[in-house]
C-alpha positions as CSV (number, residue, x, y, z in Angstrom):
1,X,-6.9,14.4,-24.0
2,X,-10.6,13.5,-24.0
3,X,-13.1,14.4,-21.2
4,X,-12.9,10.8,-19.8
5,X,-9.1,10.8,-19.6
6,X,-7.2,12.2,-16.7
7,X,-3.4,12.7,-16.1
8,X,-1.7,9.8,-14.5
9,X,0.8,10.4,-11.7
10,X,4.5,9.9,-12.5
11,X,5.8,6.4,-12.0
12,X,7.9,6.8,-8.9
13,X,9.0,4.6,-6.0
14,X,6.9,6.8,-3.7
15,X,3.8,6.2,-5.8
16,X,4.4,2.5,-5.9
17,X,4.9,2.3,-2.2
18,X,1.7,4.4,-1.5
19,X,-0.3,2.2,-4.0
20,X,0.7,-1.0,-2.2
21,X,0.0,0.6,1.2
22,X,-3.4,1.7,0.1
23,X,-4.1,-1.8,-1.3
24,X,-3.3,-3.4,2.1
25,X,-5.5,-0.8,3.9
26,X,-8.4,-1.7,1.6
27,X,-7.8,-5.4,2.3
28,X,-7.7,-4.8,6.0
29,X,-11.0,-2.9,5.8
30,X,-9.4,0.3,7.0
31,X,-10.7,2.1,3.8
32,X,-14.2,1.7,2.4
33,X,-16.1,3.8,-0.1
34,X,-19.9,3.5,0.0
35,X,-22.5,2.5,2.5
36,X,-21.4,0.9,5.8
37,X,-23.8,-2.0,5.2
38,X,-21.8,-2.8,2.0
39,X,-18.5,-2.9,3.8
40,X,-16.7,-6.1,2.8
41,X,-15.0,-8.3,5.5
42,X,-11.3,-7.9,5.8
43,X,-9.2,-10.4,3.8
44,X,-6.3,-11.1,6.1
45,X,-4.7,-13.7,3.9
46,X,-4.6,-11.3,1.0
47,X,-3.4,-8.4,3.2
48,X,-0.6,-10.6,4.6
49,X,0.5,-11.4,1.0
50,X,0.5,-7.7,0.0
51,X,2.5,-6.8,3.1
52,X,5.0,-9.6,2.2
53,X,5.2,-8.2,-1.3
54,X,6.1,-4.7,0.0
55,X,8.6,-6.3,2.4
56,X,10.2,-8.2,-0.6
57,X,10.4,-4.9,-2.5
58,X,12.2,-3.3,0.5
59,X,14.7,-6.2,0.6
60,X,15.3,-6.2,-3.1
61,X,15.9,-2.4,-3.2
62,X,18.1,-2.2,-0.1
63,X,21.1,0.0,-0.8
64,X,19.5,1.6,-3.8
65,X,17.1,3.9,-2.1
66,X,17.3,7.5,-1.1
67,X,17.0,8.2,2.7
68,X,13.4,9.4,2.1
69,X,12.5,6.4,0.1
70,X,14.0,4.0,2.7
71,X,12.1,5.8,5.5
72,X,8.9,5.7,3.5
73,X,8.9,1.9,2.9
74,X,10.1,1.1,6.4
75,X,7.5,3.3,8.0
76,X,4.8,1.9,5.7
77,X,5.7,-1.7,6.6
78,X,5.8,-0.9,10.3
79,X,2.4,0.7,10.2
80,X,0.8,-2.0,8.1
81,X,2.2,-4.8,10.2
82,X,0.9,-3.1,13.3
83,X,-2.5,-2.7,11.7
84,X,-2.5,-6.3,10.6
85,X,-1.9,-7.5,14.1
86,X,-4.6,-5.3,15.5
């Protein structure tokens, strides 16, 4: 492994859910890295689409998730929907 490479996390349902959740948080403007003056405006259309994608994933995996995975995606969707409405 070279100096510029770094280990990647395992490809898990938890990591996928967390990645999509963070994507929505960025789109809603909840997360920003850099100067406050450079903060982009929230993209509500894109955030809604990403929330819908996570909801579709929840529907398509229904009955195939562990209890922890089910709780994770349900709680993530609840939180993101609440934040979107705020």
